[in-house]
C-alpha positions as CSV (number, residue, x, y, z in Angstrom):
1,M,-21.6,11.9,15.1
2,S,-23.1,9.6,17.7
3,A,-21.1,8.3,20.7
4,A,-19.5,4.9,20.3
5,P,-21.9,2.2,21.6
6,T,-21.0,0.2,24.6
7,S,-23.9,-2.3,24.4
8,A,-23.9,-5.9,25.6
9,A,-24.4,-7.0,21.9
10,L,-21.2,-5.2,20.8
11,A,-19.2,-6.7,23.7
12,A,-20.6,-10.2,22.9
13,L,-19.7,-9.7,19.3
14,R,-16.1,-8.7,20.2
15,D,-15.8,-11.8,22.4
16,R,-17.1,-14.1,19.7
17,L,-14.8,-12.6,17.0
18,A,-11.8,-12.9,19.5
19,T,-12.5,-16.6,19.8
20,V,-12.5,-17.0,16.0
21,Y,-9.3,-15.0,15.8
22,D,-7.6,-17.2,18.4
23,L,-8.6,-20.4,16.6
24,N,-7.3,-19.0,13.3
25,K,-4.1,-17.8,14.7
26,S,-3.6,-21.2,16.4
27,A,-3.8,-22.7,13.0
28,S,-1.3,-20.1,11.8
29,V,1.2,-21.3,14.4
30,L,0.9,-24.8,13.1
31,E,1.3,-23.6,9.5
32,W,4.4,-21.6,10.5
33,D,5.9,-24.7,12.2
34,Q,5.0,-26.8,9.1
35,E,7.2,-24.6,6.9
36,T,10.1,-24.1,9.4
37,Y,10.7,-26.9,11.9
38,M,8.1,-29.7,11.5
39,P,9.6,-33.1,10.8
40,E,8.6,-34.4,7.4
41,G,6.9,-37.5,8.8
42,A,4.4,-35.3,10.7
43,A,2.8,-33.9,7.6
44,E,-0.4,-36.0,7.5
45,A,-1.1,-35.5,11.1
46,R,-0.6,-31.8,10.7
47,A,-3.1,-31.6,7.9
48,Y,-5.8,-33.1,10.2
49,R,-5.0,-30.7,13.0
50,L,-5.2,-27.7,10.7
51,A,-8.5,-29.0,9.2
52,T,-10.0,-29.3,12.7
53,L,-9.0,-25.8,13.8
54,R,-10.2,-24.2,10.5
55,R,-13.5,-26.1,10.8
56,L,-14.1,-25.1,14.4
57,S,-13.3,-21.5,13.6
58,H,-15.7,-21.6,10.7
59,E,-18.5,-23.2,12.7
60,H,-18.1,-20.7,15.5
61,F,-18.1,-17.7,13.2
62,T,-21.0,-18.8,11.0
63,A,-23.3,-19.8,13.9
64,D,-26.7,-18.1,14.1
65,E,-25.5,-16.3,17.2
66,T,-23.0,-14.3,15.2
67,G,-25.6,-13.3,12.7
68,D,-27.9,-12.1,15.4
69,L,-25.2,-10.0,17.0
70,L,-24.3,-8.5,13.6
71,D,-27.9,-7.6,13.0
72,T,-28.1,-5.8,16.4
73,T,-24.7,-4.1,16.3
74,G,-25.3,-3.1,12.7
75,T,-28.3,-1.1,13.8
76,E,-26.4,0.3,16.8
77,T,-23.4,1.6,14.7
78,A,-25.3,2.7,11.6
79,D,-25.1,6.4,12.6
80,L,-21.5,6.4,13.5
81,D,-18.7,7.9,11.4
82,P,-17.7,5.4,8.7
83,H,-14.2,5.5,10.1
84,D,-15.3,4.8,13.7
85,P,-13.6,1.6,14.9
86,D,-16.8,0.0,16.1
87,R,-18.7,0.7,12.8
88,A,-15.6,-0.6,10.9
89,L,-15.5,-3.7,13.0
90,V,-19.2,-4.5,12.4
91,R,-18.8,-3.7,8.6
92,V,-15.8,-6.0,8.1
93,A,-17.2,-8.8,10.3
94,Q,-20.5,-8.6,8.3
95,R,-18.6,-8.8,5.0
96,D,-16.6,-11.8,6.2
97,Y,-19.7,-13.5,7.7
98,D,-21.7,-13.1,4.4
99,R,-18.8,-14.9,2.6
100,A,-18.2,-17.6,5.3
101,T,-21.9,-18.6,5.6
102,Q,-21.9,-19.6,2.0
103,L,-19.3,-22.3,2.6
104,P,-20.1,-25.7,4.1
105,A,-17.9,-26.6,7.1
106,Q,-16.9,-29.8,5.3
107,L,-15.5,-27.8,2.4
108,V,-13.5,-25.6,4.7
109,S,-12.1,-28.7,6.4
110,D,-11.3,-30.4,3.0
111,F,-9.6,-27.2,1.7
112,A,-7.4,-26.9,4.9
113,T,-6.4,-30.6,4.6
114,A,-5.6,-30.3,0.9
115,T,-3.6,-27.2,1.1
116,A,-1.5,-28.6,4.0
117,R,-0.8,-31.7,2.0
118,A,0.0,-29.7,-1.1
119,K,2.4,-27.5,0.8
120,Q,4.4,-30.5,2.0
121,A,4.3,-32.1,-1.5
122,W,5.5,-28.8,-3.1
123,Q,8.5,-28.6,-0.8
124,A,9.6,-32.1,-1.7
125,A,8.9,-31.6,-5.4
126,R,10.8,-28.4,-5.5
127,A,13.8,-30.0,-3.8
128,D,13.8,-32.8,-6.4
129,D,12.7,-30.7,-9.4
130,D,9.8,-33.1,-9.8
131,F,6.6,-31.2,-10.8
132,A,4.8,-34.5,-11.4
133,R,5.0,-35.1,-7.6
134,F,3.1,-31.9,-6.9
135,A,0.7,-31.9,-9.8
136,P,-2.1,-34.0,-8.3
137,H,-2.1,-31.9,-5.1
138,L,-2.3,-28.7,-7.2
139,Q,-5.2,-30.2,-9.1
140,T,-7.0,-30.9,-5.9
141,V,-6.5,-27.4,-4.6
142,I,-7.8,-26.0,-8.0
143,D,-10.9,-28.3,-7.9
144,L,-11.7,-27.2,-4.3
145,S,-11.1,-23.6,-5.2
146,I,-13.7,-23.9,-8.0
147,E,-16.1,-25.5,-5.5
148,K,-15.5,-22.6,-3.1
149,A,-16.2,-20.0,-5.8
150,D,-19.4,-21.8,-6.9
151,A,-20.6,-22.1,-3.3
152,M,-20.1,-18.4,-2.9
153,G,-22.3,-17.5,-5.8
154,A,-20.1,-17.4,-8.9
155,A,-22.6,-16.8,-11.6
156,S,-20.4,-18.4,-14.3
157,P,-17.0,-20.0,-14.7
158,A,-15.6,-16.7,-15.8
159,A,-16.9,-15.1,-12.5
160,R,-15.1,-17.6,-10.2
161,Y,-11.9,-15.6,-10.1
162,D,-13.7,-12.5,-9.1
163,V,-15.2,-14.3,-6.1
164,L,-11.8,-15.7,-5.0
165,L,-9.9,-12.5,-5.7
166,D,-12.3,-10.6,-3.5
167,E,-11.0,-12.5,-0.5
168,Y,-7.5,-10.9,-1.0
169,E,-8.4,-7.6,-2.6
170,P,-11.9,-6.6,-1.6
171,G,-13.9,-5.1,-4.5
172,M,-11.3,-6.0,-7.2
173,T,-12.3,-7.9,-10.3
174,A,-10.5,-9.8,-13.0
175,D,-11.6,-7.3,-15.6
176,V,-10.0,-4.4,-13.7
177,V,-6.8,-6.4,-13.2
178,A,-6.7,-7.4,-16.9
179,R,-7.0,-3.7,-17.9
180,E,-4.3,-2.7,-15.5
181,F,-1.9,-5.4,-16.8
182,A,-2.7,-4.5,-20.4
183,D,-1.8,-0.8,-19.7
184,L,1.4,-1.9,-18.0
185,R,2.3,-4.3,-20.8
186,T,2.3,-1.6,-23.4
187,G,5.0,0.2,-21.7
188,L,6.9,-2.6,-20.0
189,V,7.4,-5.0,-22.9
190,P,9.2,-2.4,-25.1
191,L,11.2,-1.3,-22.1
192,V,12.4,-4.8,-21.4
193,E,13.3,-5.3,-25.0
194,A,15.2,-2.1,-25.1
195,I,17.1,-3.0,-22.0
196,A,17.9,-6.4,-23.5
197,D,19.4,-4.7,-26.6
198,A,21.5,-2.4,-24.5
199,P,25.0,-3.2,-23.0
200,Q,24.4,-5.5,-20.1
201,V,25.3,-4.9,-16.4
202,D,28.0,-7.0,-14.9
203,A,26.5,-8.8,-11.9
204,A,28.8,-11.8,-11.9
205,F,30.3,-10.8,-8.5
206,L,26.9,-11.4,-6.9
207,H,27.3,-15.1,-7.8
208,A,29.7,-17.6,-6.4
209,Q,31.5,-19.1,-9.3
210,T,33.2,-21.8,-7.3
211,D,32.7,-23.6,-3.9
212,E,35.5,-21.5,-2.5
213,E,33.6,-18.3,-3.3
214,V,30.3,-19.0,-1.6
215,F,28.8,-16.4,0.6
216,D,28.9,-17.6,4.2
217,E,25.3,-18.4,5.2
218,A,25.7,-17.3,8.8
219,V,27.2,-13.9,7.7
220,Q,24.3,-13.4,5.2
221,W,21.8,-14.2,8.0
222,A,23.4,-11.8,10.5
223,F,23.8,-9.0,7.9
224,G,20.1,-9.3,6.8
225,L,18.8,-9.2,10.4
226,E,21.0,-6.2,11.2
227,V,19.4,-4.3,8.4
228,A,15.9,-5.5,9.3
229,Q,16.3,-4.3,12.8
230,A,17.6,-1.0,11.5
231,F,14.3,-0.7,9.6
232,G,12.5,-1.2,12.9
233,Y,11.8,-4.9,13.0
234,D,11.7,-5.8,16.7
235,L,13.1,-9.3,17.6
236,H,11.3,-8.9,21.0
237,H,8.1,-9.3,19.0
238,G,9.3,-11.4,16.1
239,R,11.9,-13.8,14.7
240,Q,13.4,-14.9,11.4
241,D,13.6,-18.5,10.4
242,R,14.3,-20.5,7.2
243,S,11.7,-21.8,4.8
244,A,11.6,-23.1,1.2
245,H,9.7,-19.9,0.2
246,P,10.1,-16.6,2.1
247,F,6.9,-15.5,4.0
248,S,5.7,-13.5,6.9
249,T,3.0,-14.5,9.3
250,T,1.1,-12.6,12.0
251,L,0.3,-14.7,15.0
252,A,-0.7,-11.6,16.9
253,I,0.0,-7.9,16.7
254,D,2.9,-8.5,19.1
255,D,4.1,-11.7,17.4
256,V,4.9,-11.1,13.7
257,R,7.5,-13.6,12.2
258,I,9.4,-13.7,9.0
259,T,11.3,-16.3,7.0
260,T,13.8,-16.2,4.2
261,R,15.9,-18.7,2.3
262,I,19.7,-18.3,2.0
263,D,21.5,-19.2,-1.2
264,P,25.2,-19.5,-0.5
265,R,25.9,-18.9,-4.2
266,F,23.8,-15.8,-4.7
267,F,23.8,-13.1,-2.1
268,P,20.7,-11.1,-3.1
269,S,18.3,-14.0,-2.7
270,G,18.4,-14.2,1.1
271,F,19.1,-10.5,1.7
272,F,16.3,-9.0,-0.3
273,G,14.0,-11.8,0.8
274,T,14.6,-10.6,4.4
275,L,13.9,-7.0,3.4
276,H,10.7,-7.9,1.6
277,E,9.3,-9.9,4.5
278,T,10.4,-7.2,7.0
279,G,8.2,-4.8,5.0
280,H,5.2,-7.1,5.5
281,A,6.0,-7.5,9.2
282,L,6.4,-3.7,9.8
283,Y,3.0,-3.2,8.3
284,E,1.4,-5.7,10.6
285,R,3.3,-4.5,13.6
286,G,1.9,-1.0,12.9
287,V,-1.7,-2.1,13.6
288,S,-3.1,-0.4,16.7
289,P,-3.2,-2.7,19.8
290,T,-6.8,-1.6,20.3
291,L,-7.7,-3.7,17.3
292,A,-6.2,-6.9,18.7
293,R,-8.1,-10.2,18.3
294,S,-10.5,-8.8,15.8
295,P,-11.0,-8.9,12.0
296,L,-9.4,-5.4,11.9
297,A,-6.1,-6.6,13.4
298,S,-4.4,-7.1,10.0
299,G,-3.5,-5.4,6.7
300,T,-6.3,-4.0,4.6
301,S,-5.5,-6.0,1.5
302,L,-2.9,-8.1,-0.3
303,G,-2.1,-5.2,-2.7
304,M,-1.5,-2.8,0.2
305,H,0.7,-5.4,1.8
306,E,2.8,-5.9,-1.3
307,S,3.2,-2.1,-1.6
308,Q,4.8,-2.1,1.9
309,S,7.0,-5.1,1.4
310,R,8.3,-3.9,-1.9
311,L,8.8,-0.3,-0.7
312,W,11.4,-1.6,1.9
313,E,12.8,-4.2,-0.5
314,N,13.2,-1.9,-3.6
315,Q,12.5,1.7,-3.0
316,V,14.7,1.6,0.1
317,G,16.8,-1.5,-0.2
318,R,17.9,-1.0,-3.8
319,S,18.5,2.7,-3.6
320,R,21.9,4.4,-3.9
321,S,21.5,6.3,-0.7
322,F,20.8,3.1,1.2
323,W,24.0,1.5,0.0
324,Q,26.1,4.5,0.5
325,H,25.6,3.7,4.2
326,W,25.4,-0.1,4.1
327,Y,27.9,-1.0,1.4
328,P,31.0,-0.4,3.6
329,K,29.4,-2.7,6.2
330,L,28.7,-5.3,3.6
331,Q,32.3,-5.1,2.5
332,A,33.5,-5.6,6.1
333,A,31.1,-8.5,6.5
334,F,32.7,-10.3,3.5
335,P,36.4,-9.3,3.7
336,G,38.0,-9.0,0.3
337,R,34.9,-10.1,-1.6
338,F,33.7,-6.7,-2.7
339,D,37.0,-4.7,-2.3
340,A,37.4,-4.4,-6.1
341,V,33.8,-3.6,-6.7
342,P,33.0,0.2,-6.6
343,L,29.7,1.3,-5.0
344,D,28.3,2.3,-8.4
345,A,29.0,-1.1,-9.9
346,F,27.3,-2.8,-7.0
347,Y,24.3,-0.5,-7.2
348,R,23.9,-1.3,-10.9
349,A,24.2,-5.0,-10.3
350,I,21.5,-5.3,-7.7
351,N,19.2,-3.4,-10.0
352,Q,20.0,-5.5,-13.1
353,V,17.0,-6.1,-15.3
354,A,16.8,-9.7,-16.6
355,P,13.8,-11.9,-17.1
356,S,13.6,-14.8,-14.6
357,F,11.2,-17.6,-13.6
358,I,11.9,-16.9,-9.9
359,R,9.3,-14.2,-8.8
360,V,10.8,-13.5,-5.4
361,E,14.2,-12.7,-7.0
362,A,12.8,-10.7,-10.0
363,D,13.8,-7.1,-10.7
364,E,11.4,-4.2,-10.7
365,V,10.9,-4.1,-14.4
366,T,10.1,-7.8,-15.1
367,Y,8.5,-8.6,-11.7
């Protein structure tokens, strides 16, 4: 195995990729603010700011200078071990460059503007239960996504999803996903039907039946954060805020933020949202600081990310052993609320299987 190169070309490539990273993460800060604290009246201006940052990042990344540096460093790192960080950096940057250079800068700008507007419209439409308000924005995003797929070489309409899926799960195709889902369906559908025919779990105590029974939002918030920190989430390098839809965002390896939404009438919504997003954040915080400000400073794929978030949310957070420790603390946090509910009944309730239209609150069988 050859020694890691220390050439001027590799150093220049790192500097160039760091600038791209900084521009993209600056856009991420604006997106985080849009979903947490931004006043509603700032939505249109925010869309333009995001479009500008995404366009500048795209133009800097797709410049001929980047291609020249990738050619040089590709040759320099060709004999290194495939797992060597320098070779991996060049490989991933080349993959991203090949995709990005197929997209016109104007399309990148238009897509950023459209998704920013759509996000704001979705929040308002969700609050008012008014899909018609969101529908035209959704259509615009779909149209631009089709344009992106075609620009990146989709050979046919059927191949468009493969092109777009590769951005989130490199190497995956719609055919493979369809086969996996078909295999899962053969076992899951009969299982869901059998569970529906069986005696149902009593989970009524997880819901507030009257206004007097609501779960105090501040208590929910504090309890969720206590568990998140016990998992290893460091508030010195992160924070939790509210959003219409729970998410996590990485602004840097040492700045990974999460959000959740609190439902005063249903305890599991906010709590398991916090656990799920904590899983995402822990994965991002586990990235080596040596990879900072580079294309390697993130999770390897969306599927891997979800495996980590759902591990903490479900394999840990819905386990009996977890609640043997935390249930007395929950009972103390809500005095009298769960006193008459045995641990086993609580454990069964949080693992209740019931179809739902709310993905982020779905059980493990119907998810």
